[in-house]
C-alpha positions as CSV (number, residue, x, y, z in Angstrom):
1,M,-0.1,-0.2,0.0
2,K,2.8,2.3,0.7
3,N,4.2,1.7,-2.5
4,A,1.8,1.6,-4.0
5,L,0.9,5.7,-2.5
6,T,4.7,6.5,-3.1
7,I,4.2,5.3,-7.5
8,V,0.8,7.8,-7.8
9,A,2.4,10.5,-5.9
10,A,5.6,10.2,-8.1
11,V,3.6,10.3,-10.8
12,A,1.8,13.4,-10.0
13,A,4.5,15.2,-9.4
14,A,6.5,14.4,-12.7
15,M,2.8,15.7,-14.2
16,F,2.8,19.2,-12.1
17,A,6.5,19.0,-12.9
18,Q,6.0,19.5,-16.7
19,G,3.0,21.9,-17.4
20,A,5.6,24.2,-14.5
21,F,8.4,23.5,-17.7
22,A,5.8,24.7,-20.5
23,Q,4.2,27.2,-18.7
24,A,7.9,28.6,-18.1
25,S,9.2,28.7,-21.9
26,A,5.9,30.3,-23.1
27,P,5.2,34.5,-22.9
28,T,3.1,35.7,-20.3
29,R,0.4,37.3,-21.9
30,A,1.9,40.8,-21.2
31,E,4.7,40.4,-23.3
32,V,2.2,39.5,-25.7
33,K,0.2,41.9,-25.5
34,A,3.5,44.1,-26.1
35,E,5.0,42.3,-29.1
36,T,0.8,42.9,-30.5
37,K,1.0,46.6,-30.1
38,A,4.3,47.3,-31.2
39,A,4.0,45.4,-34.5
40,A,3.1,47.5,-37.7
41,K,-0.6,46.6,-38.4
42,T,-2.5,48.0,-41.6
43,P,-6.4,49.4,-40.9
44,A,-8.9,46.6,-42.0
45,G,-10.1,47.4,-45.5
46,E,-6.7,49.3,-46.4
47,A,-4.6,46.6,-46.9
48,T,-2.9,46.5,-51.4
49,M,-2.2,43.4,-52.9
50,A,0.4,43.3,-56.1
51,P,-1.6,43.8,-59.0
52,A,-1.6,40.9,-60.5
53,P,1.1,41.3,-63.9
54,G,0.0,42.6,-67.6
55,T,-3.4,43.3,-66.3
56,K,-3.7,46.9,-65.7
57,S,-4.0,49.3,-69.0
58,D,-1.4,51.3,-70.4
59,T,-4.2,53.9,-71.8
60,T,-7.0,55.7,-70.1
61,R,-10.9,55.1,-69.6
62,A,-11.4,58.2,-71.7
63,E,-9.0,57.6,-74.8
64,R,-10.5,53.7,-74.6
65,K,-14.0,56.0,-75.1
66,A,-13.4,58.5,-77.3
67,K,-11.4,55.3,-79.8
68,T,-14.6,53.4,-79.7
69,A,-16.5,56.4,-80.4
70,E,-14.6,56.8,-83.5
71,A,-14.5,53.6,-84.2
72,R,-18.9,53.6,-84.3
73,K,-18.1,56.4,-86.4
74,E,-16.3,54.6,-89.8
75,G,-18.4,51.7,-89.3
76,A,-15.2,49.1,-87.5
77,L,-17.4,47.8,-84.5
78,A,-18.6,44.8,-84.7
79,K,-22.8,44.3,-83.8
80,A,-23.5,42.6,-81.0
81,G,-22.6,38.8,-81.2
82,E,-21.3,38.8,-83.8
83,N,-18.7,37.1,-84.8
84,P,-14.9,38.4,-84.2
85,E,-13.4,37.3,-87.2
86,N,-15.7,39.1,-89.7
87,A,-15.6,42.8,-87.9
88,K,-12.5,42.4,-89.6
89,G,-14.1,43.9,-92.4
90,E,-14.8,41.1,-94.3
91,K,-18.6,40.5,-95.4
92,P,-20.8,37.9,-93.4
93,M,-21.5,35.0,-96.5
94,K,-25.5,35.9,-97.8
95,S,-27.8,33.5,-98.8
96,T,-28.3,33.0,-102.7
97,K,-32.3,32.0,-102.1
98,T,-35.1,33.7,-100.3
99,R,-37.0,33.0,-97.6
100,A,-40.2,31.8,-99.2
101,E,-37.7,29.7,-101.6
102,R,-36.2,27.8,-98.4
103,K,-39.8,27.0,-96.7
104,D,-41.2,25.9,-100.3
105,E,-38.1,23.2,-100.0
106,T,-38.4,22.5,-96.8
107,K,-42.2,21.7,-97.5
108,A,-41.6,19.2,-100.0
109,A,-39.0,17.7,-98.2
110,A,-41.4,16.9,-95.7
111,K,-43.4,16.0,-98.1
112,A,-40.8,13.4,-99.9
113,K,-40.5,12.3,-95.6
114,E,-36.8,13.5,-96.1
115,L,-36.7,15.3,-93.1
116,T,-34.6,14.0,-90.2
117,P,-36.3,14.0,-87.0
118,A,-35.1,16.3,-84.1
119,G,-32.2,14.9,-82.4
120,E,-31.6,12.1,-85.1
121,A,-29.1,14.2,-87.4
122,S,-26.5,11.7,-88.0
123,P,-26.2,10.1,-91.3
124,K,-28.1,7.0,-92.1
125,A,-26.6,3.4,-91.7
126,A,-26.1,1.6,-95.0
127,A,-28.9,-1.1,-95.7
128,A,-27.8,-4.6,-93.8
129,S,-26.8,-6.9,-96.5
130,G,-27.6,-10.2,-96.1
131,P,-25.5,-13.8,-95.2
132,S,-23.3,-14.3,-98.3
133,A,-24.8,-18.5,-98.0
134,A,-28.1,-19.0,-97.9
135,R,-29.7,-20.4,-94.6
136,A,-29.9,-24.0,-96.2
137,D,-26.5,-24.0,-97.0
138,V,-25.1,-23.0,-93.5
139,K,-26.9,-25.5,-92.1
140,A,-25.6,-28.2,-94.6
141,D,-21.9,-27.4,-93.6
142,T,-22.7,-27.5,-90.1
143,K,-24.7,-30.9,-90.0
144,A,-21.4,-32.2,-92.1
145,A,-18.6,-30.5,-89.8
146,V,-20.5,-32.3,-86.7
147,K,-20.7,-35.6,-88.3
148,A,-16.5,-35.3,-89.5
149,G,-16.4,-34.1,-85.1
150,K,-14.5,-30.9,-86.4
151,T,-17.1,-29.0,-84.0
152,Q,-16.4,-27.9,-80.5
153,P,-18.7,-28.7,-78.0
154,A,-20.4,-25.0,-76.1
155,G,-18.6,-23.8,-73.6
156,E,-15.4,-26.1,-74.7
157,A,-12.0,-24.5,-74.7
158,A,-10.6,-24.9,-78.0
159,T,-8.1,-28.5,-78.1
160,P,-5.7,-29.2,-80.6
161,S,-6.5,-31.1,-84.1
162,S,-4.5,-33.8,-82.8
163,E,-7.0,-34.4,-80.0
164,K,-11.0,-35.5,-80.1
165,P,-13.0,-33.4,-79.0
166,M,-15.2,-34.9,-75.9
167,K,-18.5,-35.8,-76.3
């Protein structure tokens, strides 16, 4: 019993000593406050970040507006939604047919059932070509191969030709 109390007391002393050493090395609350006051701080919302390279424009907003107004007067601006490649002065390709002609063609194609249903705009598959041999010929060839022992039972692995297949 005496030994058990001694061991418990030794463990408790070791734990308290460890805590005391840890606290001795840590700065006091007053020291932390003094460090915080001494540190140079930037007020909230006033911190500046370095601008990303290459994102700053060389021209002012007024210069850009003047340039755009001049281009608008000359007709060099592309309309909203236009292809930027056609903005270089190239005229977009015009249709050779009128709207009425296109409508008539579409009606004729619908009557002839040549229109592709919505969502099925893939090329039509070639018509299936039938087997190269007639069914009766294939059946006769299969029966002859079974009689000669040249066929393999279903689900069995292929055997060398020197071995006789199992039946």
